[in-house]
N, C-alpha and C positions, 0 to 999 in steps of 0.2 A: 850260447844260449839258444835253445830251440824255441822259436815263436810259433806255437802250434795253433791249429784251428783257422789257418788262413783261408780255408774254403768258406767259412762262415762270414768272412768279411769281403767275399767276392774277390779275393786275391789282392786286396787294397795295399798299394805301396804306401799311401799316407798313413794307414793304421800301423803298418810295420815300422815306419820311421818314428811314429809317436811312441810305440812300445820301446824302441831302442833308446829314445831320449829319456823316458821314465826309468827304464832299467839301468841305464848308464849312471843316472844320478844316485840310485841305490848302490850300485857297484862302487862308486867313488866313496860313499859314506862308510862302507865297510872296509875300505882301505885297498881296493884293487884299482888297477888302471883299465878303464873300459877299452882302450886301444889294444889291450892284450887279450880281449875276449872276442870270439867269433859269434856273430848273430846270424841265424839261419831261419828264414821263413819256411815253415813246413805245414803239411796236413798229414797227420798220422792216419786219418781215416782213408785218405786216398793214396798215401805214400809219397806225396810230392816233396821233392828235395831231401828225402831221407837217404836213399841209396843212389838215385839218379836225378839228374836235373829235371825240373818240372816245366812242361810247356805252358802251364797256367800262369807263370810269373815271368813273362818276358822282360819285365823291368828289372828283375833281380840279376845283377852282374856278378854276384859272388861275395864272399867275405874275405877280409884280410885282418891279420892280427900281428902285432909287434912282439917279437921274442928277442932274447939276447943274441941269437944267431942271425937275426934279420927279420924280414917280413915274410909271413907264411900266408898263402892264399888257397882258396878252395871254393866249391859251389854247393856242396851237400853237407848234410849232418854227418855222414860217414867220413867225409874229408876232415871235418873238424875234430 
């Protein structure tokens, strides 16, 4: 899940976590496991975390998701 417009929240970690929580609830309701979904904070306007790591979100340590083959990790939308 690409969480876009992070630039408009001044790169807020709290807002990103709030969106993960709300979206995870919806993902569960439709029958998916939120742990199998990558959440990536991005700014499409600035290109942050789309292809390369963003210097604007130092708090973001990357995403991880569970698969049948194990845990997969990455930092950008391209990785996901």
